[in-house]
Every structure is written in C-alpha cells, then in structure tokens.
C-alpha positions as a printed Julia matrix, in Angstrom:
120×3 Matrix{Float64}:
 38.93   -0.32  22.06
 37.65   -0.22  18.52
 34.6    -2.19  17.43
 33.25   -3.88  20.63
 30.6    -5.92  18.74
 30.4    -9.73  18.65
 28.32  -11.99  16.57
 26.32  -14.94  18.15
 29.1   -17.49  17.51
 31.77  -15.02  18.85
 29.74  -14.49  21.87
 29.48  -18.21  22.55
 33.34  -18.27  22.14
 33.76  -15.35  24.38
 31.51  -17.11  27.02
 33.91  -20.03  27.13
 36.68  -17.66  27.96
 34.69  -15.74  30.58
 33.54  -18.98  32.18
 36.92  -20.43  32.33
 39.62  -17.76  32.61
 42.37  -17.88  32.99
 43.01  -20.65  30.53
 45.66  -21.64  28.17
 45.11  -20.98  24.43
 45.43  -24.69  23.91
 42.71  -25.54  26.51
 40.57  -22.84  24.76
 40.97  -24.35  21.47
 40.12  -27.81  22.88
 36.96  -26.4   24.57
 35.97  -24.62  21.39
 36.46  -27.88  19.54
 34.11  -29.67  21.98
 31.49  -27.02  22.23
 31.49  -25.24  18.93
 33.04  -28.01  16.8
 35.86  -25.59  15.65
 39.33  -26.37  14.39
 42.21  -24.99  16.33
 42.94  -22.54  13.6
 39.45  -21.18  13.86
 39.88  -20.67  17.58
 43.07  -18.93  17.3
 41.67  -16.57  14.51
 38.68  -15.56  16.47
 40.82  -15.14  19.68
 43.13  -12.85  17.72
 40.23  -10.8   16.41
 38.81  -10.35  20.04
 42.11   -9.44  21.39
 42.59   -6.88  18.63
 39.2    -5.45  19.72
 40.53   -5.16  23.26
 38.15   -7.56  24.83
 40.66  -10.39  25.62
 44.35  -10.74  26.01
 46.6   -13.57  25.16
 49.78  -13.18  27.22
 52.26  -15.95  26.62
 49.58  -18.49  25.82
 47.42  -17.49  28.9
 44.01  -16.03  27.8
 42.17  -13.62  30.19
 39.57  -10.99  29.69
 40.32   -7.26  29.58
 36.5    -6.47  29.84
 34.32   -8.63  32.02
 31.22  -10.28  30.64
 28.85   -7.87  32.54
 30.91   -4.75  31.5
 30.72   -5.85  27.83
 26.98   -6.36  27.79
 26.42   -3.29  29.76
 28.38   -1.32  27.16
 26.4    -3.05  24.4
 23.1    -2.25  26.19
 24.0     1.53  26.5
 25.02    1.68  22.77
 21.69    0.07  21.82
 19.63    2.57  23.94
 21.64    5.39  22.67
 21.43    4.58  18.97
 17.8     3.24  18.96
 16.1     5.42  21.58
 18.17    8.49  21.54
 19.49    7.54  24.84
 16.06    7.41  26.56
 15.72    4.45  28.79
 11.94    5.18  29.41
 11.44    5.11  25.56
 13.36    1.73  25.5
 11.12    0.29  28.42
  8.04    1.52  26.79
  8.89   -0.26  23.5
 10.01   -3.33  25.36
  6.91   -3.69  27.51
  4.58   -2.93  24.61
  4.92   -6.54  23.4
  6.11   -8.27  26.46
  4.33   -8.24  29.9
  6.6    -8.0   32.82
  6.26  -10.3   35.67
  5.44   -9.08  39.12
  8.97  -10.15  40.16
 10.49   -8.15  37.24
  8.38   -5.04  38.23
  9.7    -5.45  41.85
 13.31   -5.83  40.72
 12.95   -2.6   38.59
 11.53   -0.65  41.45
 14.46   -1.87  43.65
 16.9    -0.73  41.1
 15.31    2.76  41.07
 15.03    2.96  44.7
 18.74    2.02  45.13
 19.68    4.59  42.38
 17.78    7.31  44.17
 19.44    6.58  47.57
 22.83    6.97  45.89
C-alpha cells in the first residue's frame, strides 16, 4: 500500500463507499454526482486512484473496501503522531489540550481507554 493519504474531497468520496458498500461502480458514480456534483468520469478516475493506493477494490464493477474507514483513520493518526510528535502520544495530547479544553465526558472516555489498555 503505497501512499495512503487522501484529500478532503477524496475522503468525502471514500465515505460514500464506506457507508454504502458493496455497491456497483455505476451506483457510486450516481451517488457521487448527487453528493459531490461529479461527472461519471471524475468518479471513475478517483476510484481508480484509491484502488491503486490499496484502499478500495473494483471487482467486476462491484466496489468494496480493502481497508475499513476506522483502520484507515487509525493509520493516519498513527502516522501523524509519529511524524509530528516523534511518536509520543503524551506530547500530542499536551499539544491538543493546550488550546482545547476537554469535556468531563472526554476525560472519562480517555480514562476508560487507559484502564482497558492496562487490563489487557
């Protein structure tokens, strides 16, 4: 899997696939026209690009994901933390919370995640 990055518009296109898969390439082109105002050729071009990246596959006109939405964004998050914060999650959280206050619910969710991690 070469370059697993997507721009904002590609991400919106990918969300159409993730939310509706499996779907035919013609149905994808129709939905892309409705939601993104794209021509059929644009949909097929972007679909081919994302298939070449190993994110989706188009098997005999049926489009499905190779990588789930959650897995894709998890990989992107890991890459961001690695490249920007030398792989340090605490450094990322420190930077993130320096400008944004966490809600009580968010703090509790983080505590729960850490507790579950510690439990194995």
